[in-house]
FIKOLZA-1660 file (N, C-alpha, C; in steps of 0.1 Angstrom, whole numbers, plus 5000, padded with zeros to 4 digits):
% residues 69
   i   px   py   pz ch aa at
   1 5908 6087 8982  A  X  N
   1 5901 6076 8989  A  X CA
   1 5897 6080 9003  A  X  C
   2 5885 6079 9006  A  X  N
   2 5880 6083 9020  A  X CA
   2 5881 6071 9029  A  X  C
   3 5880 6075 9042  A  X  N
   3 5881 6064 9052  A  X CA
   3 5869 6054 9051  A  X  C
   4 5858 6059 9047  A  X  N
   4 5846 6051 9046  A  X CA
   4 5848 6040 9035  A  X  C
   5 5854 6044 9024  A  X  N
   5 5856 6034 9013  A  X CA
   5 5867 6024 9017  A  X  C
   6 5877 6028 9025  A  X  N
   6 5887 6019 9030  A  X CA
   6 5881 6009 9039  A  X  C
   7 5871 6013 9048  A  X  N
   7 5865 6004 9057  A  X CA
   7 5856 5994 9049  A  X  C
   8 5849 5998 9039  A  X  N
   8 5841 5989 9031  A  X CA
   8 5849 5979 9023  A  X  C
   9 5861 5984 9019  A  X  N
   9 5870 5974 9011  A  X CA
   9 5875 5964 9021  A  X  C
  10 5878 5967 9033  A  X  N
  10 5883 5957 9043  A  X CA
  10 5873 5947 9046  A  X  C
  11 5860 5951 9047  A  X  N
  11 5850 5942 9050  A  X CA
  11 5846 5932 9039  A  X  C
  12 5849 5936 9027  A  X  N
  12 5846 5927 9016  A  X CA
  12 5856 5915 9015  A  X  C
  13 5868 5916 9022  A  X  N
  13 5877 5906 9022  A  X CA
  13 5876 5896 9034  A  X  C
  14 5865 5898 9042  A  X  N
  14 5863 5890 9054  A  X CA
  14 5858 5876 9050  A  X  C
  15 5862 5867 9058  A  X  N
  15 5857 5853 9056  A  X CA
  15 5846 5850 9067  A  X  C
  16 5834 5847 9063  A  X  N
  16 5823 5845 9072  A  X CA
  16 5826 5832 9081  A  X  C
  17 5833 5823 9075  A  X  N
  17 5835 5811 9083  A  X CA
  17 5844 5814 9096  A  X  C
  18 5853 5823 9094  A  X  N
  18 5861 5827 9106  A  X CA
  18 5853 5834 9116  A  X  C
  19 5843 5842 9112  A  X  N
  19 5834 5848 9121  A  X CA
  19 5827 5838 9130  A  X  C
  20 5822 5827 9123  A  X  N
  20 5815 5817 9130  A  X CA
  20 5825 5810 9140  A  X  C
  21 5837 5807 9136  A  X  N
  21 5847 5801 9145  A  X CA
  21 5850 5810 9157  A  X  C
  22 5851 5823 9154  A  X  N
  22 5853 5833 9165  A  X CA
  22 5842 5832 9175  A  X  C
  23 5830 5831 9170  A  X  N
  23 5818 5830 9179  A  X CA
  23 5819 5817 9187  A  X  C
  24 5823 5806 9181  A  X  N
  24 5825 5794 9189  A  X CA
  24 5835 5795 9200  A  X  C
  25 5846 5802 9197  A  X  N
  25 5856 5805 9206  A  X CA
  25 5851 5813 9218  A  X  C
  26 5843 5823 9216  A  X  N
  26 5837 5830 9226  A  X CA
  26 5827 5822 9235  A  X  C
  27 5820 5813 9228  A  X  N
  27 5811 5804 9236  A  X CA
  27 5819 5794 9244  A  X  C
  28 5831 5789 9239  A  X  N
  28 5839 5781 9247  A  X CA
  28 5843 5787 9261  A  X  C
  29 5846 5800 9260  A  X  N
  29 5850 5807 9272  A  X CA
  29 5839 5809 9281  A  X  C
  30 5827 5812 9276  A  X  N
  30 5815 5813 9284  A  X CA
  30 5812 5800 9291  A  X  C
  31 5812 5789 9284  A  X  N
  31 5809 5776 9290  A  X CA
  31 5820 5772 9300  A  X  C
  32 5832 5776 9298  A  X  N
  32 5843 5773 9307  A  X CA
  32 5840 5780 9320  A  X  C
  33 5836 5793 9320  A  X  N
  33 5834 5800 9332  A  X CA
  33 5821 5795 9339  A  X  C
  34 5811 5791 9331  A  X  N
  34 5799 5786 9337  A  X CA
  34 5802 5772 9345  A  X  C
  35 5809 5763 9338  A  X  N
  35 5811 5750 9344  A  X CA
  35 5821 5751 9355  A  X  C
  36 5829 5761 9356  A  X  N
  36 5838 5762 9368  A  X CA
  36 5830 5766 9380  A  X  C
  37 5819 5771 9379  A  X  N
  37 5811 5776 9390  A  X CA
  37 5801 5765 9395  A  X  C
  38 5799 5755 9387  A  X  N
  38 5789 5744 9390  A  X CA
  38 5796 5734 9399  A  X  C
  39 5789 5731 9410  A  X  N
  39 5794 5721 9420  A  X CA
  39 5785 5709 9418  A  X  C
  40 5791 5698 9414  A  X  N
  40 5784 5685 9412  A  X CA
  40 5791 5674 9420  A  X  C
  41 5783 5664 9424  A  X  N
  41 5789 5652 9430  A  X CA
  41 5798 5645 9420  A  X  C
  42 5808 5638 9424  A  X  N
  42 5817 5631 9415  A  X CA
  42 5811 5620 9407  A  X  C
  43 5800 5614 9411  A  X  N
  43 5794 5603 9404  A  X CA
  43 5783 5607 9394  A  X  C
  44 5782 5620 9392  A  X  N
  44 5772 5624 9382  A  X CA
  44 5778 5626 9368  A  X  C
  45 5770 5623 9358  A  X  N
  45 5775 5624 9344  A  X CA
  45 5778 5638 9340  A  X  C
  46 5774 5648 9348  A  X  N
  46 5777 5662 9345  A  X CA
  46 5792 5665 9346  A  X  C
  47 5799 5657 9354  A  X  N
  47 5813 5658 9355  A  X CA
  47 5820 5657 9342  A  X  C
  48 5814 5649 9333  A  X  N
  48 5820 5647 9319  A  X CA
  48 5820 5660 9312  A  X  C
  49 5808 5667 9313  A  X  N
  49 5808 5681 9306  A  X CA
  49 5817 5690 9312  A  X  C
  50 5819 5690 9326  A  X  N
  50 5828 5699 9332  A  X CA
  50 5842 5696 9328  A  X  C
  51 5846 5684 9326  A  X  N
  51 5859 5681 9321  A  X CA
  51 5861 5684 9306  A  X  C
  52 5850 5683 9299  A  X  N
  52 5851 5686 9284  A  X CA
  52 5853 5701 9282  A  X  C
  53 5847 5709 9290  A  X  N
  53 5848 5724 9289  A  X CA
  53 5860 5730 9297  A  X  C
  54 5868 5721 9303  A  X  N
  54 5879 5726 9310  A  X CA
  54 5890 5732 9300  A  X  C
  55 5889 5728 9287  A  X  N
  55 5898 5734 9277  A  X CA
  55 5893 5747 9272  A  X  C
  56 5882 5752 9277  A  X  N
  56 5876 5765 9272  A  X CA
  56 5885 5777 9274  A  X  C
  57 5894 5777 9283  A  X  N
  57 5903 5788 9284  A  X CA
  57 5911 5791 9271  A  X  C
  58 5913 5780 9263  A  X  N
  58 5920 5782 9250  A  X CA
  58 5912 5790 9240  A  X  C
  59 5899 5792 9243  A  X  N
  59 5890 5800 9234  A  X CA
  59 5894 5814 9233  A  X  C
  60 5900 5819 9244  A  X  N
  60 5905 5833 9244  A  X CA
  60 5916 5834 9234  A  X  C
  61 5926 5825 9234  A  X  N
  61 5937 5826 9225  A  X CA
  61 5932 5824 9210  A  X  C
  62 5923 5815 9208  A  X  N
  62 5917 5813 9195  A  X CA
  62 5910 5825 9190  A  X  C
  63 5903 5832 9199  A  X  N
  63 5895 5844 9195  A  X CA
  63 5905 5855 9190  A  X  C
  64 5916 5857 9198  A  X  N
  64 5925 5868 9194  A  X CA
  64 5933 5864 9182  A  X  C
  65 5937 5852 9180  A  X  N
  65 5944 5848 9168  A  X CA
  65 5935 5850 9156  A  X  C
  66 5923 5846 9156  A  X  N
  66 5914 5848 9145  A  X CA
  66 5911 5863 9143  A  X  C
  67 5910 5871 9153  A  X  N
  67 5908 5885 9151  A  X CA
  67 5920 5892 9144  A  X  C
  68 5932 5887 9147  A  X  N
  68 5944 5892 9140  A  X CA
  68 5945 5888 9126  A  X  C
  69 5938 5877 9122  A  X  N
  69 5939 5872 9109  A  X CA
  69 5931 5880 9100  A  X  C
% end
């Protein structure tokens, strides 16, 4: 068995849904970094988005857990 056939066998066992979830985790991290740089007044509705994406740091953990799966 060659290395090329081993690689193709590994890819046939992949779950496409996990790839999508991995992409969402990467986007969470990007949004987190973007919203941490935005300066908004406290009375603006954008503060809700900033608070919502404050959990984006967990996207790194999610990405690596899914990559190990």
